[in-house]
C-alpha positions as CSV (number, residue, x, y, z in Angstrom):
1,X,56.5,137.2,129.6
2,X,57.6,135.8,126.2
3,X,61.1,134.9,127.2
4,X,60.3,132.9,130.3
5,X,57.5,131.0,128.4
6,X,59.9,130.1,125.6
7,X,62.5,128.9,128.0
8,X,60.0,126.7,129.8
9,X,58.8,125.2,126.5
10,X,62.4,124.3,125.6
11,X,62.9,122.7,129.0
12,X,59.7,120.6,128.6
13,X,60.7,119.5,125.1
14,X,64.2,118.5,126.3
15,X,62.7,116.4,129.1
16,X,60.1,114.8,126.9
17,X,62.4,112.0,125.8
18,X,63.8,111.6,129.3
19,X,60.7,110.4,131.2
20,X,58.4,113.4,131.3
21,X,56.0,112.0,128.7
22,X,52.9,109.9,128.4
23,X,53.2,106.2,129.1
24,X,53.5,104.2,125.9
25,X,50.5,102.2,124.9
26,X,50.4,98.8,126.7
27,X,50.8,96.3,123.9
28,X,51.0,93.2,126.2
29,X,47.4,92.5,126.9
30,X,48.6,90.7,130.0
31,X,51.1,92.6,132.2
32,X,52.5,89.4,133.5
33,X,53.6,88.1,130.1
34,X,57.3,88.1,129.4
35,X,58.1,89.7,126.0
36,X,61.2,89.0,124.0
37,X,62.8,91.6,121.7
38,X,65.8,91.0,119.5
39,X,68.4,93.8,119.1
40,X,71.1,93.8,116.3
41,X,73.9,96.3,116.6
42,X,77.3,97.0,115.0
43,X,80.6,97.0,116.9
44,X,79.4,97.5,120.5
45,X,80.0,94.5,122.8
46,X,77.0,93.4,124.9
47,X,78.7,94.3,128.1
48,X,78.8,98.0,127.0
49,X,75.0,98.2,126.8
50,X,74.1,95.6,129.4
51,X,74.1,98.1,132.4
52,X,71.8,100.3,130.4
53,X,69.4,97.6,129.3
54,X,69.2,95.4,132.4
55,X,67.2,97.7,134.7
56,X,64.8,98.6,131.9
57,X,64.3,94.9,131.1
58,X,63.5,94.0,134.7
59,X,61.2,96.9,135.1
60,X,59.3,96.1,131.9
61,X,59.5,92.3,132.1
62,X,61.2,92.1,128.8
63,X,64.1,89.8,127.6
64,X,66.5,91.4,125.2
65,X,68.4,89.1,122.8
66,X,71.4,91.1,121.8
67,X,73.6,90.3,118.8
68,X,76.8,92.2,117.9
69,X,78.1,92.3,114.3
70,X,81.6,93.3,113.3
71,X,81.3,93.1,109.5
72,X,78.9,95.7,108.0
73,X,78.4,93.8,104.7
74,X,77.2,90.7,106.6
75,X,75.2,92.9,109.0
76,X,73.3,94.7,106.2
77,X,72.7,91.5,104.2
78,X,71.4,89.7,107.3
79,X,69.0,92.4,108.3
80,X,67.6,93.1,104.9
81,X,67.2,89.4,104.0
82,X,65.4,88.7,107.3
83,X,63.2,91.7,107.1
84,X,62.2,90.7,103.5
85,X,60.9,87.4,105.0
86,X,58.9,89.2,107.6
87,X,61.3,88.5,110.4
88,X,64.6,90.0,111.5
89,X,65.5,92.1,114.6
90,X,62.9,94.2,116.5
91,X,65.6,96.9,117.1
92,X,68.7,97.5,115.0
93,X,71.3,100.2,114.1
94,X,71.8,101.7,110.7
95,X,74.0,104.5,109.2
96,X,72.4,108.0,109.3
97,X,72.4,108.2,105.5
98,X,70.4,105.0,105.1
99,X,67.0,106.2,106.3
100,X,65.8,108.4,103.5
101,X,65.5,105.5,101.1
102,X,64.6,102.8,103.6
103,X,62.1,104.6,105.9
104,X,59.3,102.2,104.9
105,X,61.2,99.4,106.7
106,X,60.8,101.4,110.0
107,X,58.0,101.7,112.5
108,X,58.5,105.5,113.4
109,X,58.4,106.6,117.0
110,X,54.9,108.0,117.9
111,X,53.8,111.2,119.5
112,X,53.1,109.3,122.7
113,X,56.7,110.0,123.6
114,X,56.3,113.8,123.3
115,X,54.7,116.2,125.8
116,X,50.9,116.4,125.5
117,X,49.9,118.7,122.7
118,X,53.3,118.6,121.0
119,X,54.8,116.4,118.3
120,X,57.7,114.1,118.7
121,X,59.5,116.0,115.9
122,X,59.6,119.1,118.2
123,X,61.0,117.2,121.1
124,X,63.6,115.5,118.9
125,X,64.9,118.7,117.3
126,X,65.3,120.3,120.8
127,X,67.2,117.4,122.2
128,X,69.4,116.3,119.4
129,X,71.8,118.2,117.2
130,X,70.7,119.6,113.9
131,X,72.3,117.1,111.5
132,X,70.4,114.3,113.3
133,X,67.1,116.1,112.8
134,X,67.9,116.5,109.1
135,X,68.8,112.9,108.7
136,X,66.1,111.2,110.8
137,X,63.0,113.4,110.5
138,X,61.3,113.0,107.1
139,X,57.8,112.9,105.7
140,X,55.8,109.7,105.4
141,X,53.7,108.8,102.4
142,X,51.1,111.3,103.6
143,X,53.6,114.1,103.9
144,X,53.6,114.1,107.7
145,X,57.0,114.4,109.3
146,X,58.0,111.4,111.4
147,X,61.0,110.5,113.5
148,X,62.6,107.3,112.2
149,X,65.6,106.8,114.6
150,X,67.3,107.9,117.8
151,X,71.0,108.5,117.7
152,X,73.3,107.6,120.6
153,X,76.2,109.3,119.0
154,X,77.1,111.7,116.1
155,X,80.6,111.2,114.8
156,X,82.4,113.6,112.5
157,X,85.6,113.9,110.5
158,X,88.5,115.7,112.2
159,X,92.2,116.1,111.6
160,X,94.8,113.9,113.4
161,X,98.4,115.1,113.5
162,X,101.7,114.1,114.9
163,X,102.6,116.8,117.4
164,X,106.3,115.9,117.4
165,X,106.6,116.6,113.7
166,X,104.9,120.0,113.9
167,X,107.2,121.0,116.8
168,X,110.2,119.9,114.9
169,X,109.4,121.3,111.4
170,X,106.8,124.0,112.1
171,X,107.6,125.3,115.6
172,X,106.1,128.7,114.9
173,X,102.7,127.0,114.6
174,X,103.1,123.7,116.5
175,X,99.8,122.6,115.0
176,X,98.1,122.3,111.6
177,X,96.6,125.3,109.8
178,X,92.9,125.9,109.9
179,X,92.4,126.2,106.2
180,X,93.1,123.9,103.2
181,X,95.3,126.6,101.7
182,X,97.3,126.6,105.0
183,X,97.5,122.8,105.0
184,X,99.0,123.0,101.5
185,X,101.8,125.2,102.9
186,X,102.2,122.9,106.0
187,X,102.7,119.9,103.7
188,X,105.6,121.7,102.0
189,X,107.4,121.9,105.3
190,X,106.6,118.4,106.5
191,X,107.2,116.4,103.4
192,X,110.4,114.4,103.0
193,X,110.4,113.2,99.4
194,X,113.0,111.4,97.2
195,X,112.3,112.4,93.6
196,X,114.6,109.7,92.2
197,X,112.8,106.8,93.9
198,X,109.3,108.6,94.1
199,X,109.4,107.7,97.7
200,X,108.2,109.6,100.8
201,X,110.3,109.2,103.9
202,X,107.6,111.4,105.5
203,X,104.3,112.3,103.9
204,X,102.7,115.6,105.0
205,X,99.1,114.3,104.8
206,X,97.2,111.2,103.7
207,X,94.9,112.6,101.0
208,X,94.3,112.3,97.3
209,X,93.6,108.6,96.7
210,X,90.7,106.3,97.2
211,X,92.4,102.9,97.4
212,X,95.1,103.1,100.1
213,X,93.2,105.6,102.3
214,X,90.3,104.1,104.2
215,X,88.5,107.4,104.6
216,X,89.3,108.6,101.0
217,X,85.7,108.7,99.8
218,X,84.5,110.3,103.1
219,X,87.0,113.1,102.6
220,X,85.5,113.7,99.1
221,X,82.0,113.9,100.7
222,X,83.4,116.4,103.2
223,X,84.8,118.6,100.4
224,X,81.5,118.3,98.4
225,X,79.8,119.8,101.5
226,X,82.4,122.5,102.1
227,X,82.3,123.6,98.5
228,X,78.5,123.8,98.7
229,X,77.9,121.1,96.1
230,X,74.2,120.2,95.7
231,X,74.4,116.4,95.4
232,X,70.7,115.9,94.5
233,X,67.8,117.9,93.2
234,X,65.1,118.9,95.6
235,X,63.1,115.7,95.8
236,X,66.2,113.4,95.3
237,X,65.0,112.1,92.0
238,X,68.2,113.1,90.2
239,X,71.9,113.5,91.1
240,X,73.3,116.8,90.0
241,X,76.8,117.0,91.6
242,X,78.6,117.0,88.2
243,X,76.6,119.9,86.8
244,X,77.3,123.6,86.9
245,X,75.9,125.1,90.1
246,X,76.6,128.2,92.0
247,X,77.7,131.1,89.7
248,X,77.9,128.5,86.9
249,X,80.8,126.8,88.5
250,X,81.5,123.1,88.6
251,X,81.6,122.9,92.3
252,X,81.9,119.1,92.4
253,X,84.9,119.4,90.1
254,X,86.5,122.0,92.4
255,X,86.1,119.7,95.4
256,X,87.6,116.7,93.5
257,X,90.5,118.7,92.2
258,X,91.4,119.9,95.7
259,X,91.3,116.3,97.0
260,X,93.4,114.8,94.2
261,X,95.9,117.6,94.2
262,X,97.6,115.9,97.1
263,X,98.3,112.9,95.0
264,X,99.4,114.8,91.9
265,X,103.2,114.6,91.4
266,X,103.1,117.9,89.4
267,X,101.6,119.8,92.3
268,X,103.8,121.5,94.8
269,X,102.0,120.1,97.8
270,X,102.1,116.5,96.4
271,X,102.2,114.4,99.5
272,X,100.7,110.9,98.9
273,X,101.1,108.0,96.4
274,X,100.5,104.3,96.2
275,X,103.9,103.5,97.7
276,X,103.3,105.1,101.1
277,X,101.1,102.2,102.2
278,X,99.8,99.3,100.2
279,X,96.1,99.4,99.3
280,X,95.7,95.8,100.7
281,X,97.1,96.8,104.1
282,X,94.5,96.7,106.9
283,X,94.1,100.1,108.5
284,X,95.9,101.8,105.6
285,X,96.6,105.5,106.6
286,X,96.0,104.7,110.3
287,X,98.9,102.2,110.2
288,X,101.1,104.6,108.3
289,X,100.4,107.3,110.9
290,X,101.3,104.8,113.7
291,X,104.5,104.0,112.0
292,X,105.4,107.7,111.6
293,X,105.2,107.6,107.8
294,X,102.6,110.5,107.6
295,X,102.2,113.6,109.7
296,X,98.4,114.1,109.2
297,X,95.4,112.0,108.5
298,X,91.6,112.6,108.5
299,X,89.5,110.3,110.6
300,X,86.5,109.8,113.0
301,X,86.6,109.5,116.7
302,X,87.3,105.7,116.6
303,X,90.4,106.4,114.5
304,X,92.3,107.3,117.7
305,X,91.8,103.9,119.3
306,X,92.7,102.3,116.0
307,X,96.0,104.2,115.9
308,X,96.8,103.3,119.5
309,X,96.2,99.6,118.7
310,X,98.5,99.8,115.7
311,X,101.2,101.3,117.9
312,X,100.9,98.4,120.4
313,X,101.2,95.9,117.5
314,X,104.3,97.6,116.1
315,X,105.9,97.8,119.5
316,X,105.2,94.1,120.2
317,X,106.8,93.3,116.8
318,X,109.8,95.5,117.7
319,X,109.0,97.7,114.7
320,X,109.3,101.5,114.6
321,X,106.3,103.5,115.8
322,X,105.4,106.9,117.1
323,X,104.6,107.7,120.7
324,X,100.9,107.6,121.8
325,X,101.6,111.0,123.4
326,X,102.2,112.5,119.9
327,X,98.7,111.8,118.7
328,X,96.7,115.0,118.6
329,X,93.4,115.9,117.1
330,X,92.0,119.2,115.8
331,X,89.0,120.5,114.0
332,X,88.8,119.7,110.3
333,X,90.3,122.4,108.0
334,X,87.9,124.8,106.2
335,X,88.0,126.6,102.9
336,X,88.1,129.9,104.7
337,X,89.7,130.8,108.1
338,X,86.9,130.3,110.7
339,X,88.6,133.0,112.9
340,X,88.3,135.6,110.1
341,X,85.4,134.5,107.9
342,X,81.6,134.6,108.6
343,X,81.2,131.5,106.4
344,X,79.6,128.5,108.1
345,X,82.1,125.8,109.2
346,X,81.3,122.3,107.9
347,X,82.4,118.8,108.7
348,X,81.1,115.5,107.5
349,X,78.9,113.4,109.8
350,X,78.7,109.6,109.7
351,X,77.2,107.6,112.5
352,X,74.9,104.7,113.4
353,X,71.3,105.3,114.6
354,X,69.0,103.0,116.6
355,X,65.6,102.2,115.1
356,X,62.7,99.8,115.3
357,X,61.7,97.4,112.5
358,X,58.3,97.6,110.9
359,X,58.1,93.8,111.7
360,X,58.3,94.4,115.4
361,X,55.3,93.2,117.3
362,X,55.8,95.6,120.1
363,X,57.1,98.9,118.5
364,X,56.1,101.1,121.4
365,X,57.9,99.0,123.9
366,X,61.0,98.8,121.6
367,X,61.0,102.6,121.2
368,X,60.7,102.9,125.0
369,X,64.0,101.0,125.3
370,X,65.7,103.3,122.8
371,X,64.4,106.4,124.6
372,X,66.0,104.9,127.8
373,X,69.3,104.4,125.9
374,X,69.4,108.0,124.8
375,X,68.8,109.6,128.1
376,X,71.7,111.7,129.4
377,X,72.8,109.3,132.1
378,X,72.8,106.4,129.7
379,X,74.9,108.3,127.1
380,X,77.3,109.5,129.8
381,X,78.0,105.8,130.5
382,X,78.2,105.1,126.7
383,X,80.8,107.8,126.2
384,X,82.9,106.5,129.0
385,X,82.9,103.0,127.5
386,X,83.2,103.9,123.8
387,X,84.4,107.5,123.6
388,X,81.9,108.1,120.8
389,X,80.8,111.8,120.8
390,X,77.3,112.7,122.0
391,X,74.2,113.3,119.9
392,X,72.5,115.5,122.5
393,X,72.8,119.2,122.7
394,X,72.9,119.3,126.5
395,X,76.0,117.0,126.6
396,X,78.2,118.9,124.2
397,X,79.7,121.4,126.7
398,X,80.9,118.7,129.1
399,X,82.4,116.5,126.4
400,X,84.3,119.4,124.8
401,X,86.5,119.3,127.9
402,X,87.9,115.9,127.1
403,X,91.5,116.3,126.0
404,X,91.4,113.7,123.3
405,X,87.8,113.4,122.1
406,X,86.5,116.9,122.9
407,X,87.3,118.0,119.3
408,X,84.5,115.8,118.0
409,X,82.0,117.2,120.4
410,X,83.0,120.7,119.4
411,X,82.2,120.0,115.7
412,X,78.8,118.4,116.1
413,X,77.0,121.7,115.7
414,X,78.3,122.3,112.2
415,X,78.2,118.7,111.0
416,X,76.3,117.9,107.8
417,X,75.6,114.8,105.7
418,X,73.6,113.7,102.6
419,X,71.9,110.4,101.7
420,X,74.0,107.6,100.3
421,X,71.6,105.1,98.7
422,X,74.0,102.3,98.3
423,X,77.2,102.4,100.4
424,X,79.3,100.0,98.3
425,X,78.2,101.3,94.9
426,X,79.0,104.9,95.9
427,X,82.3,104.0,97.4
428,X,83.4,102.0,94.4
429,X,82.4,104.8,92.0
430,X,84.1,107.6,93.8
431,X,87.2,105.5,94.6
432,X,87.7,104.9,90.9
433,X,87.1,108.5,90.1
434,X,89.6,109.7,92.7
435,X,92.3,107.2,91.6
436,X,91.9,107.9,87.8
437,X,91.9,111.7,88.0
438,X,94.9,112.9,86.1
439,X,93.5,116.3,85.1
440,X,90.4,118.5,85.5
441,X,89.1,117.1,82.2
442,X,89.4,113.4,83.3
443,X,87.9,114.4,86.7
444,X,84.9,116.0,85.1
445,X,84.4,112.9,82.9
446,X,84.6,110.7,85.9
447,X,82.1,112.8,87.9
448,X,79.6,112.7,85.0
449,X,80.0,108.9,84.8
450,X,79.3,108.6,88.5
451,X,76.3,111.0,88.3
452,X,74.8,108.8,85.5
453,X,75.4,105.6,87.5
454,X,73.7,107.1,90.6
455,X,70.8,108.4,88.6
456,X,70.1,104.8,87.5
457,X,69.6,104.0,91.2
458,X,67.1,106.8,91.8
459,X,63.4,106.3,91.3
460,X,61.7,108.8,89.0
461,X,59.5,110.1,91.7
462,X,62.4,110.6,94.1
463,X,62.4,110.1,97.8
464,X,60.6,113.2,99.0
465,X,56.9,112.5,98.6
466,X,54.7,115.1,97.0
467,X,52.1,116.2,99.5
468,X,48.6,115.8,98.1
469,X,46.5,118.9,98.6
470,X,43.5,118.6,100.9
471,X,39.9,118.8,99.5
472,X,39.7,122.3,101.0
473,X,42.9,123.4,99.2
474,X,41.7,121.9,95.9
475,X,38.4,123.8,96.2
476,X,40.3,127.1,96.9
477,X,42.5,126.4,93.8
478,X,39.4,125.8,91.6
479,X,37.8,129.1,92.9
């Protein structure tokens, strides 16, 4: 009987955030009262979410004031300034790595949204993929795990490549290798480089710099994860990525050296420099890919639409561009061949999460809307409109069938991330380190400098609260 019971439990937990749950506490006082909630969100036009919100709004007699932002700097500044004044949006989106240091700004979702007798953390872990649980479930000041956000999507880094170039120059493969060592060899066949002018007619891959590659720092984060770098200590009170770690190796240095090797003129797989695309150019490596100047780039799911838009712009200006049909996407390369190795595959996850402000007067009602937005039917609509990969386990199989975006769904299960306490500070630090790396010694100095700078941002007590023992536990210790 154990197996049927366990399957039934999983089904109940999966359904708990989709309607089979207790009714949230009525916070209105008067059911006839019309409540207004404000919703701030990045990138998504109002008409994308309107069909998902309208029925819920009518049913619950709630007016949603929706505001879209396109500039993240302005968005973050607006939200934090308004919240500091006790105002701001009731509902808003934030990056997944934002929550560990800002959870006190959030009103967590309550256990009223879970099956009776179960915690919301159990329902969340069963419904959403593992990286979301690691990012969004964390202990409060009392050491009790809470859920601080609901993800509509989980995006990951994948490898974009020009199919035509691979058929022309690597016909025996027709696609990129599955390992970074293999990518090194691919680059040797793809590069078209003029040593006299230090100019690439064709670059094999856009990697190795942090200024003229928009995803340069994200790629470093990816390699940190793949090399097994411990970025922080256990309670996140100290950064340790520049220190000796596994087997007394400088794993952070190994990751940085691999990244910067692609921009090292003395390396045989040298494939990128400051002349391929200017660092002030909008789109950077995406535009270079659209022009046909580079065979491979690393990007997220939205990178595809960006490339297509650049192709259209180039065509309208009568400039050279690749064909849209030559844009292919494959899983991100690994350190070891996933077909031969038992090592866990890893890619880097970066995505926005919906959450409820601590200043919200009706948090249960706000969470009810977000539960509605993360139901399967709602996310089916959202995927069709935005092509952003799902966050739900029960949608992965269907999305994997998509010829363009299926790769991103296939990677969600092995996606990982880590907290970034200040997006712009981290980005500036690591961009400088990547660009100034001329040898392993300078790379190590740069990593040590970044580690010290990040440690100055970390509180002495860290971000994982120490759980105070109960009176019973204290008595047992005394005995």
